[in-house]
DRENDO-1510 file (C-alpha; in Angstrom, 1 decimal, always signed):
<recs>
REC; n; res; u; v; w
REC; 1; MET; +0.0; +0.0; +0.0 .
REC; 2; LYS; +2.9; +2.4; -0.8 .
REC; 3; ASN; +0.7; +5.1; -2.3 .
REC; 4; ILE; -1.7; +5.3; +0.6 .
REC; 5; ASN; +1.3; +5.4; +3.0 .
REC; 6; LEU; +2.7; +8.2; +0.9 .
REC; 7; PHE; -0.6; +10.1; +1.4 .
REC; 8; THR; -0.4; +9.7; +5.1 .
REC; 9; THR; +3.3; +10.8; +5.2 .
REC; 10; LEU; +2.6; +13.9; +3.2 .
REC; 11; LEU; -0.6; +15.0; +5.1 .
REC; 12; GLY; +0.1; +18.4; +6.5 .
REC; 13; LEU; +3.5; +18.8; +4.8 .
REC; 14; PHE; +3.8; +21.8; +2.6 .
REC; 15; PHE; +6.8; +22.4; +0.2 .
REC; 16; LEU; +7.1; +26.2; +0.2 .
REC; 17; VAL; +8.9; +27.8; -2.7 .
REC; 18; THR; +9.7; +31.5; -2.3 .
REC; 19; SER; +11.4; +32.5; -5.5 .
REC; 20; CYS; +8.4; +33.6; -7.5 .
REC; 21; GLU; +8.4; +37.1; -9.0 .
REC; 22; THR; +4.9; +37.4; -10.5 .
REC; 23; ASP; +1.3; +36.7; -9.5 .
REC; 24; THR; +0.9; +34.0; -12.0 .
REC; 25; LEU; +3.3; +31.6; -13.5 .
REC; 26; THR; +2.4; +30.3; -17.0 .
REC; 27; ILE; +3.0; +26.6; -17.5 .
REC; 28; PRO; +5.4; +26.5; -20.4 .
REC; 29; GLN; +4.1; +24.6; -23.4 .
REC; 30; ASP; +7.7; +23.3; -23.9 .
REC; 31; SER; +7.4; +21.4; -20.6 .
REC; 32; LEU; +4.6; +19.4; -22.1 .
REC; 33; HIS; +5.9; +18.7; -25.5 .
REC; 34; SER; +9.7; +18.8; -25.5 .
REC; 35; ARG; +12.1; +16.5; -23.7 .
REC; 36; HIS; +15.1; +18.6; -24.6 .
REC; 37; ALA; +14.1; +22.1; -23.4 .
REC; 38; SER; +16.4; +23.6; -20.9 .
REC; 39; ALA; +15.5; +23.7; -17.2 .
REC; 40; ARG; +14.9; +27.4; -17.4 .
REC; 41; GLN; +12.5; +27.1; -20.3 .
REC; 42; ALA; +10.6; +24.0; -19.3 .
REC; 43; ALA; +9.7; +23.6; -15.7 .
REC; 44; SER; +7.4; +20.6; -15.1 .
REC; 45; PRO; +3.7; +21.4; -14.9 .
REC; 46; ALA; +3.6; +20.3; -11.2 .
REC; 47; ALA; +6.6; +22.4; -10.4 .
REC; 48; ALA; +5.2; +25.5; -12.1 .
REC; 49; LEU; +1.9; +25.1; -10.2 .
REC; 50; LYS; +3.8; +24.6; -6.9 .
REC; 51; ALA; +5.6; +27.9; -7.5 .
REC; 52; ARG; +2.3; +29.7; -8.0 .
REC; 53; LEU; +1.0; +28.1; -4.9 .
REC; 54; ALA; +4.0; +29.2; -2.9 .
REC; 55; GLN; +3.3; +32.8; -3.7 .
REC; 56; LEU; -0.4; +32.4; -2.9 .
REC; 57; GLN; +0.5; +30.9; +0.5 .
REC; 58; THR; +2.3; +34.0; +1.5 .
REC; 59; SER; -1.1; +35.8; +1.1 .
REC; 60; LEU; -2.8; +33.6; +3.6 .
REC; 61; PRO; -3.6; +35.1; +7.0 .
REC; 62; ALA; -0.8; +34.4; +9.5 .
REC; 63; SER; -3.3; +32.3; +11.6 .
REC; 64; TYR; -3.4; +29.7; +8.7 .
REC; 65; GLY; +0.2; +28.7; +9.2 .
REC; 66; GLY; +0.8; +28.6; +5.5 .
REC; 67; LYS; -1.9; +26.1; +4.7 .
REC; 68; LEU; -5.6; +26.1; +4.0 .
REC; 69; LYS; -7.9; +25.4; +7.0 .
REC; 70; PRO; -11.7; +25.1; +7.1 .
REC; 71; ILE; -13.4; +27.7; +9.2 .
REC; 72; PRO; -14.1; +26.5; +12.8 .
REC; 73; ALA; -17.8; +26.0; +12.2 .
REC; 74; LEU; -16.9; +23.3; +9.7 .
REC; 75; SER; -13.9; +21.7; +11.3 .
REC; 76; GLY; -14.6; +18.1; +12.3 .
REC; 77; LYS; -17.9; +17.9; +10.3 .
REC; 78; VAL; -16.6; +15.5; +7.7 .
REC; 79; ASP; -15.8; +11.8; +8.5 .
REC; 80; PRO; -13.3; +10.5; +5.9 .
REC; 81; GLN; -14.1; +6.9; +6.9 .
REC; 82; TYR; -13.6; +5.2; +3.5 .
REC; 83; ARG; -10.6; +7.1; +2.5 .
REC; 84; GLU; -8.8; +7.0; +5.8 .
REC; 85; THR; -7.3; +3.6; +5.4 .
REC; 86; ARG; -4.1; +4.0; +7.5 .
REC; 87; ALA; -3.3; +5.0; +11.1 .
REC; 88; LEU; -0.9; +3.9; +13.8 .
REC; 89; GLY; -1.9; +1.1; +16.2 .
REC; 90; ALA; -3.4; +0.1; +19.6 .
REC; 91; ILE; -7.2; +0.1; +21.1 .
REC; 92; GLU; -6.3; -3.4; +22.2 .
REC; 93; PRO; -5.1; -4.7; +18.9 .
REC; 94; THR; -6.8; -7.7; +17.5 .
REC; 95; PRO; -5.8; -9.6; +14.3 .
REC; 96; CYS; -6.2; -7.2; +11.4 .
REC; 97; GLU; -5.6; -7.4; +7.7 .
REC; 98; SER; -5.4; -4.0; +6.1 .
REC; 99; ASN; -4.7; -5.1; +2.6 .
REC; 100; THR; -8.3; -5.6; +1.6 .
REC; 101; ARG; -9.4; -5.7; -2.0 .
REC; 102; ILE; -10.8; -2.2; -1.9 .
REC; 103; ASN; -7.5; -0.8; -0.5 .
REC; 104; LEU; -5.4; -2.7; -3.0 .
REC; 105; TRP; -7.6; -1.4; -5.8 .
REC; 106; LEU; -7.3; +2.2; -4.6 .
REC; 107; ASP; -3.5; +1.7; -4.3 .
REC; 108; GLU; -3.5; +0.7; -8.0 .
REC; 109; GLN; -5.4; +3.9; -8.9 .
REC; 110; LEU; -2.7; +5.9; -7.2 .
REC; 111; ALA; +0.3; +4.1; -8.7 .
REC; 112; ASP; +1.2; +7.1; -11.0 .
REC; 113; TRP; +1.0; +9.7; -8.2 .
REC; 114; ASP; +4.4; +11.0; -7.2 .
REC; 115; ARG; +5.2; +13.3; -4.4 .
REC; 116; GLU; +4.6; +16.5; -6.4 .
REC; 117; VAL; +1.2; +15.3; -7.6 .
REC; 118; ILE; +0.2; +14.3; -4.1 .
REC; 119; SER; +1.5; +17.5; -2.4 .
REC; 120; LEU; -0.5; +19.6; -4.9 .
REC; 121; VAL; -3.8; +18.0; -3.8 .
REC; 122; TYR; -3.0; +18.8; -0.2 .
REC; 123; GLU; -1.8; +22.3; -0.7 .
REC; 124; THR; -4.9; +23.2; -2.7 .
REC; 125; ALA; -7.3; +21.1; -0.5 .
REC; 126; MET; -8.4; +19.2; -3.6 .
REC; 127; LEU; -9.1; +16.0; -1.7 .
REC; 128; ASP; -11.6; +17.9; +0.5 .
REC; 129; LEU; -13.1; +20.4; -2.0 .
REC; 130; PRO; -15.8; +18.1; -3.4 .
REC; 131; THR; -16.7; +16.9; +0.1 .
REC; 132; TYR; -17.1; +20.4; +1.6 .
REC; 133; TYR; -18.9; +21.8; -1.5 .
REC; 134; THR; -21.5; +19.0; -1.2 .
REC; 135; LEU; -21.8; +19.4; +2.6 .
REC; 136; VAL; -22.4; +23.2; +2.4 .
REC; 137; PHE; -24.2; +23.7; -1.0 .
REC; 138; GLU; -26.1; +20.5; -1.9 .
REC; 139; ASN; -29.1; +20.6; +0.4 .
REC; 140; SER; -31.9; +18.9; -1.5 .
REC; 141; SER; -32.6; +15.4; -2.8 .
REC; 142; ALA; -34.2; +17.0; -5.9 .
REC; 143; ASN; -32.4; +16.5; -9.3 .
REC; 144; GLN; -29.5; +14.6; -7.8 .
REC; 145; THR; -27.7; +12.0; -9.9 .
REC; 146; PHE; -25.3; +9.4; -8.5 .
REC; 147; GLY; -22.2; +8.1; -10.3 .
REC; 148; VAL; -20.0; +9.9; -12.8 .
REC; 149; LYS; -22.6; +9.0; -15.5 .
REC; 150; GLY; -25.6; +8.8; -13.2 .
REC; 151; GLU; -25.4; +5.0; -13.2 .
REC; 152; TYR; -26.3; +4.6; -9.5 .
REC; 153; THR; -29.2; +7.0; -9.4 .
REC; 154; GLN; -32.1; +4.6; -9.7 .
REC; 155; LYS; -30.7; +2.1; -7.1 .
REC; 156; LEU; -29.9; +4.8; -4.5 .
REC; 157; THR; -33.2; +6.6; -4.9 .
REC; 158; LYS; -35.1; +3.3; -4.5 .
REC; 159; THR; -33.0; +2.2; -1.5 .
REC; 160; PHE; -33.4; +5.6; +0.2 .
REC; 161; LYS; -37.2; +5.4; -0.1 .
REC; 162; ASP; -37.2; +1.9; +1.3 .
REC; 163; LEU; -35.0; +2.8; +4.2 .
REC; 164; LYS; -37.3; +5.7; +5.2 .
REC; 165; ARG; -40.2; +3.2; +5.1 .
REC; 166; PHE; -38.3; +0.5; +7.0 .
REC; 167; TRP; -37.0; +2.3; +10.1 .
REC; 168; ASN; -39.3; +4.0; +12.6 .
REC; 169; ILE; -37.5; +7.4; +12.7 .
REC; 170; GLU; -38.5; +10.8; +11.4 .
REC; 171; SER; -36.7; +10.8; +8.0 .
REC; 172; SER; -38.7; +13.1; +5.8 .
REC; 173; ASP; -36.2; +15.9; +6.2 .
REC; 174; ILE; -33.1; +13.9; +5.3 .
REC; 175; ALA; -31.5; +14.9; +2.0 .
REC; 176; LEU; -29.7; +12.4; -0.1 .
REC; 177; VAL; -27.1; +14.2; -2.1 .
REC; 178; ALA; -24.2; +13.3; -4.5 .
REC; 179; MET; -20.5; +14.2; -4.3 .
REC; 180; HIS; -19.0; +14.6; -7.7 .
REC; 181; GLY; -15.4; +15.2; -8.6 .
REC; 182; SER; -16.7; +17.3; -11.5 .
REC; 183; MET; -17.0; +20.3; -9.2 .
REC; 184; LEU; -13.2; +20.6; -9.4 .
REC; 185; ARG; -13.7; +21.7; -13.0 .
REC; 186; ASP; -16.2; +24.3; -12.1 .
REC; 187; ARG; -14.5; +27.7; -11.3 .
REC; 188; THR; -17.6; +29.2; -9.8 .
REC; 189; LYS; -18.1; +26.2; -7.4 .
REC; 190; LEU; -14.4; +26.3; -6.5 .
REC; 191; ILE; -14.4; +30.0; -5.7 .
REC; 192; LYS; -17.6; +29.6; -3.5 .
REC; 193; THR; -16.0; +26.7; -1.6 .
REC; 194; TYR; -12.7; +28.5; -1.0 .
REC; 195; MET; -14.6; +31.6; +0.2 .
REC; 196; VAL; -17.2; +30.0; +2.4 .
REC; 197; VAL; -15.3; +26.9; +3.7 .
REC; 198; TYR; -11.8; +28.3; +3.9 .
REC; 199; GLY; -12.6; +31.9; +4.5 .
REC; 200; LEU; -10.6; +33.3; +1.6 .
REC; 201; PRO; -11.2; +36.7; +0.0 .
REC; 202; SER; -12.6; +36.5; -3.5 .
REC; 203; SER; -9.4; +37.4; -5.3 .
REC; 204; LEU; -7.4; +34.7; -3.4 .
REC; 205; ALA; -10.2; +32.2; -3.8 .
REC; 206; ALA; -10.1; +32.8; -7.6 .
REC; 207; ALA; -6.3; +32.4; -7.7 .
REC; 208; TYR; -6.6; +29.0; -5.9 .
REC; 209; ALA; -9.4; +28.0; -8.2 .
REC; 210; GLY; -7.2; +28.8; -11.2 .
REC; 211; ILE; -4.5; +26.5; -9.9 .
REC; 212; VAL; -6.9; +23.6; -9.4 .
REC; 213; ILE; -8.3; +24.0; -12.9 .
REC; 214; ASP; -4.8; +24.2; -14.4 .
REC; 215; ALA; -3.7; +21.1; -12.4 .
REC; 216; LEU; -6.6; +19.2; -13.9 .
REC; 217; THR; -5.6; +20.4; -17.4 .
REC; 218; TYR; -1.9; +19.7; -17.2 .
REC; 219; LEU; -1.7; +16.7; -14.9 .
REC; 220; PRO; -3.4; +13.6; -16.2 .
REC; 221; GLN; -3.0; +11.8; -12.9 .
REC; 222; TYR; -6.1; +13.7; -11.6 .
REC; 223; ARG; -8.3; +12.3; -14.5 .
REC; 224; ASN; -9.8; +15.8; -15.0 .
REC; 225; GLY; -11.3; +15.6; -11.5 .
REC; 226; ASP; -12.9; +12.1; -11.9 .
REC; 227; HIS; -10.2; +10.2; -10.1 .
REC; 228; PRO; -12.0; +8.2; -7.4 .
REC; 229; ILE; -9.8; +9.5; -4.6 .
REC; 230; PHE; -11.6; +12.8; -4.7 .
REC; 231; THR; -14.9; +11.3; -3.9 .
REC; 232; PHE; -13.9; +8.2; -2.1 .
REC; 233; ASN; -16.3; +8.6; +0.8 .
REC; 234; ALA; -19.9; +8.6; +2.0 .
REC; 235; PHE; -21.1; +10.2; +5.3 .
REC; 236; ALA; -24.1; +11.3; +7.2 .
REC; 237; GLN; -24.5; +14.8; +8.8 .
REC; 238; SER; -27.1; +16.1; +11.2 .
REC; 239; SER; -28.5; +19.6; +10.6 .
REC; 240; PHE; -26.7; +22.7; +11.7 .
REC; 241; ASN; -26.6; +26.4; +11.1 .
REC; 242; LEU; -23.7; +27.8; +9.2 .
REC; 243; PRO; -23.1; +31.5; +9.6 .
REC; 244; GLY; -23.5; +33.3; +6.3 .
REC; 245; VAL; -25.2; +30.3; +4.6 .
REC; 246; GLY; -28.1; +29.3; +6.9 .
REC; 247; LEU; -29.5; +25.9; +7.8 .
REC; 248; ILE; -27.6; +22.9; +6.5 .
REC; 249; PRO; -30.2; +20.1; +6.7 .
REC; 250; ASP; -29.9; +16.5; +7.8 .
REC; 251; LYS; -28.2; +14.7; +4.9 .
REC; 252; ILE; -26.5; +11.7; +3.5 .
REC; 253; VAL; -23.6; +12.3; +1.0 .
REC; 254; MET; -22.7; +9.5; -1.4 .
REC; 255; GLY; -19.4; +9.9; -3.3 .
REC; 256; ASP; -18.9; +8.7; -6.8 .
REC; 257; GLY; -15.5; +7.3; -6.0 .
REC; 258; ILE; -16.4; +4.8; -3.3 .
REC; 259; MET; -19.2; +3.4; -5.4 .
REC; 260; ALA; -17.0; +3.1; -8.5 .
REC; 261; ALA; -14.4; +1.2; -6.3 .
REC; 262; TYR; -16.8; -1.4; -5.2 .
REC; 263; THR; -18.2; -1.8; -8.7 .
REC; 264; ALA; -14.6; -2.4; -9.9 .
REC; 265; ILE; -14.0; -5.2; -7.5 .
REC; 266; GLY; -17.4; -6.9; -8.2 .
REC; 267; TYR; -19.6; -5.7; -5.3 .
REC; 268; GLY; -21.3; -2.7; -6.8 .
REC; 269; ASP; -24.8; -4.3; -6.8 .
REC; 270; VAL; -24.7; -4.8; -3.0 .
REC; 271; ALA; -22.2; -2.2; -1.9 .
REC; 272; VAL; -24.2; +0.8; -3.0 .
REC; 273; PRO; -27.4; +0.0; -0.9 .
REC; 274; ALA; -25.2; -1.4; +1.9 .
REC; 275; ILE; -23.2; +1.9; +2.2 .
REC; 276; LEU; -26.4; +4.0; +2.0 .
REC; 277; ALA; -28.0; +1.8; +4.6 .
REC; 278; HIS; -25.0; +2.2; +6.9 .
REC; 279; GLU; -25.1; +6.0; +6.6 .
REC; 280; PHE; -28.9; +6.0; +7.2 .
REC; 281; GLY; -28.0; +4.1; +10.4 .
REC; 282; HIS; -26.1; +7.1; +11.6 .
REC; 283; HIS; -29.3; +9.2; +11.3 .
REC; 284; ILE; -30.9; +6.6; +13.6 .
REC; 285; GLN; -28.1; +7.3; +16.0 .
REC; 286; PHE; -28.5; +11.1; +15.7 .
REC; 287; GLN; -32.2; +10.8; +16.6 .
REC; 288; LEU; -31.7; +8.4; +19.4 .
REC; 289; ASP; -28.9; +10.5; +20.8 .
REC; 290; LEU; -26.4; +7.6; +20.7 .
REC; 291; PHE; -23.3; +9.8; +20.0 .
REC; 292; GLY; -21.7; +10.7; +23.3 .
REC; 293; ASP; -19.3; +13.7; +23.9 .
REC; 294; GLU; -16.3; +11.4; +24.0 .
REC; 295; SER; -14.0; +11.2; +21.0 .
REC; 296; SER; -12.0; +8.0; +21.1 .
REC; 297; PRO; -11.3; +4.9; +19.1 .
REC; 298; GLU; -13.7; +2.9; +21.2 .
REC; 299; ALA; -16.6; +5.4; +20.9 .
REC; 300; THR; -16.2; +5.6; +17.1 .
REC; 301; ARG; -15.9; +1.8; +16.7 .
REC; 302; ARG; -19.1; +1.3; +18.7 .
REC; 303; THR; -21.2; +3.6; +16.5 .
REC; 304; GLU; -19.7; +2.4; +13.3 .
REC; 305; LEU; -20.2; -1.3; +14.0 .
REC; 306; MET; -23.7; -0.4; +15.1 .
REC; 307; ALA; -24.4; +1.3; +11.7 .
REC; 308; ASP; -23.0; -1.8; +10.0 .
REC; 309; ALA; -25.5; -4.0; +11.9 .
REC; 310; TYR; -28.4; -1.6; +11.1 .
REC; 311; SER; -27.4; -1.9; +7.5 .
REC; 312; ALA; -27.2; -5.7; +7.4 .
REC; 313; TYR; -30.5; -6.0; +9.3 .
REC; 314; TYR; -32.3; -3.9; +6.6 .
REC; 315; LEU; -30.5; -5.6; +3.7 .
REC; 316; SER; -31.5; -9.1; +4.8 .
REC; 317; HIS; -34.9; -8.5; +6.3 .
REC; 318; ALA; -37.9; -9.9; +4.4 .
REC; 319; ARG; -39.5; -6.4; +4.5 .
REC; 320; GLY; -36.2; -4.6; +3.8 .
REC; 321; ALA; -34.0; -5.4; +0.8 .
REC; 322; SER; -34.6; -9.1; +1.3 .
REC; 323; MET; -31.3; -10.3; +0.0 .
REC; 324; GLN; -30.7; -14.0; -0.3 .
REC; 325; TRP; -27.7; -15.8; +1.2 .
REC; 326; LYS; -25.5; -15.5; -1.9 .
REC; 327; ARG; -25.9; -11.7; -1.9 .
REC; 328; VAL; -25.6; -11.6; +1.9 .
REC; 329; GLN; -22.2; -13.2; +1.5 .
REC; 330; GLN; -21.3; -10.4; -0.8 .
REC; 331; PHE; -22.4; -7.6; +1.5 .
REC; 332; LEU; -20.5; -9.2; +4.4 .
REC; 333; GLN; -17.4; -8.7; +2.2 .
REC; 334; VAL; -18.4; -5.1; +1.6 .
REC; 335; PHE; -18.1; -4.4; +5.3 .
REC; 336; TYR; -15.0; -6.4; +5.6 .
REC; 337; ASN; -13.3; -4.3; +2.9 .
REC; 338; ILE; -14.0; -1.0; +4.7 .
REC; 339; GLY; -12.5; -2.0; +8.0 .
REC; 340; ASP; -9.2; -0.4; +9.2 .
REC; 341; CYS; -6.4; -1.2; +11.6 .
REC; 342; GLY; -6.0; +2.3; +13.1 .
REC; 343; PHE; -6.4; +1.1; +16.7 .
REC; 344; THR; -5.2; +4.4; +18.2 .
REC; 345; SER; -7.1; +6.7; +15.8 .
REC; 346; ASP; -10.2; +8.5; +17.1 .
REC; 347; GLY; -11.5; +7.7; +13.6 .
REC; 348; HIS; -11.1; +3.9; +14.1 .
REC; 349; HIS; -14.2; +2.2; +12.6 .
REC; 350; GLY; -13.4; -1.4; +13.5 .
REC; 351; THR; -11.2; -4.0; +11.9 .
REC; 352; PRO; -12.3; -5.7; +8.7 .
REC; 353; THR; -13.2; -8.8; +10.8 .
REC; 354; GLN; -15.1; -6.9; +13.4 .
REC; 355; ARG; -17.1; -5.0; +10.7 .
REC; 356; MET; -18.0; -8.2; +8.9 .
REC; 357; ALA; -18.9; -9.8; +12.3 .
REC; 358; ALA; -21.3; -6.9; +13.1 .
REC; 359; ALA; -22.9; -7.2; +9.7 .
REC; 360; GLU; -23.3; -11.0; +10.1 .
REC; 361; TRP; -24.9; -10.5; +13.5 .
REC; 362; GLY; -27.4; -8.1; +11.9 .
REC; 363; TYR; -28.2; -10.6; +9.3 .
REC; 364; ASN; -28.8; -13.3; +11.8 .
REC; 365; VAL; -31.1; -11.1; +13.8 .
REC; 366; ALA; -33.3; -10.8; +10.7 .
REC; 367; ASN; -32.9; -14.4; +9.5 .
REC; 368; ASN; -33.5; -16.1; +12.8 .
REC; 369; ALA; -36.5; -14.0; +13.9 .
REC; 370; GLN; -39.5; -16.0; +14.9 .
REC; 371; LYS; -41.8; -13.5; +13.2 .
REC; 372; GLN; -40.2; -13.0; +9.8 .
REC; 373; GLY; -42.5; -10.1; +8.8 .
REC; 374; HIS; -41.9; -8.2; +12.0 .
REC; 375; ILE; -39.5; -5.2; +12.0 .
REC; 376; LEU; -37.8; -4.4; +15.2 .
REC; 377; THR; -37.9; -0.7; +16.2 .
REC; 378; ALA; -34.6; +1.2; +16.0 .
REC; 379; GLN; -34.7; +1.3; +19.9 .
REC; 380; GLN; -35.2; -2.5; +20.1 .
REC; 381; PHE; -32.5; -3.3; +17.6 .
REC; 382; THR; -30.1; -0.9; +19.3 .
REC; 383; ALA; -30.6; -2.5; +22.7 .
REC; 384; LEU; -29.8; -6.0; +21.2 .
REC; 385; PHE; -26.7; -4.6; +19.6 .
REC; 386; GLU; -25.4; -3.0; +22.7 .
REC; 387; ALA; -25.6; -6.3; +24.5 .
REC; 388; GLN; -23.8; -8.0; +21.7 .
REC; 389; LEU; -21.0; -5.5; +21.2 .
REC; 390; PRO; -18.5; -6.9; +23.8 .
REC; 391; SER; -18.5; -10.2; +21.8 .
REC; 392; LEU; -18.2; -8.5; +18.4 .
REC; 393; ILE; -15.0; -6.6; +19.3 .
REC; 394; THR; -13.2; -9.8; +20.3 .
REC; 395; GLN; -13.3; -10.9; +16.7 .
</recs>
């Protein structure tokens, strides 16, 4: 997993260049088409963009410390659970295999990303721009399409409707919205995000947006914004008021990248509803006030394994998605693949084995019920899970 490790190593590191003399540095065409141009005439596209960035970073407020930071009202709102595949080690470590198929697939997608390409995405916040744009500005389920070509729209729309029918919580105000990497090609969306999320003045926001668009133009590694790493996540958010914007409603965000990844390894048919059902489970937790004030590996693992169990119960229930055993075996692998080994990280979501065990337990609750047509309330199911959790985390 060398490329994922490289991401972790570079997180928070900024390579400041201070020798720029102009506000903009045009990327020389020679650098794209000639192998024999001199160094002075043909800086690489990435190096030219980094030089422009270095000058912009000198314009950031001193409190930023030379790098972009979300405003306090948005810090900590986003959970990068699917993309955060590496951490250190120790809750009480259990056997853990981090090289799951989904991680290996993502590693392959990043094989052509070198340090310059990676550092550019961090210095411009490109990894987070689609996430924050969707969190702040996509606030209605209307007219949403899911997938780069809209290929998941029908399945997600149907599953969302079924989930709202299945669980006994108030869900009419939850918005289901899409996260698309295509926003990185949209100058207007970029400027809005830099201004609202990162607090930049309009001129500086426009300059950063110009660098992002040029990066997509000149660096093929970014796949014109459609690289799955930019949208390799899904998350649930409870409503909150954002100064200057207004009410951000309850929502579930589904990223194109995570769905494309599961499709690529053969689980798309079950992974898409499974992930949505997991995120819907977090809204059950919001309404039942199951998130405590504590931020710890244990606390996060508890709520994540619980959401896995909610999802599996819905997927296998006769009045839910009613998946048969062959498909159940597939969705168990979906949860296995999104486990992590970050035992000391506050974002630890459970090991692959623990996540699959939680899902299998949820399946068994539905499959072994004496009254097959009966749906447990969210409160009843949660009580059963809490009693089972000590056994699940020994897996």
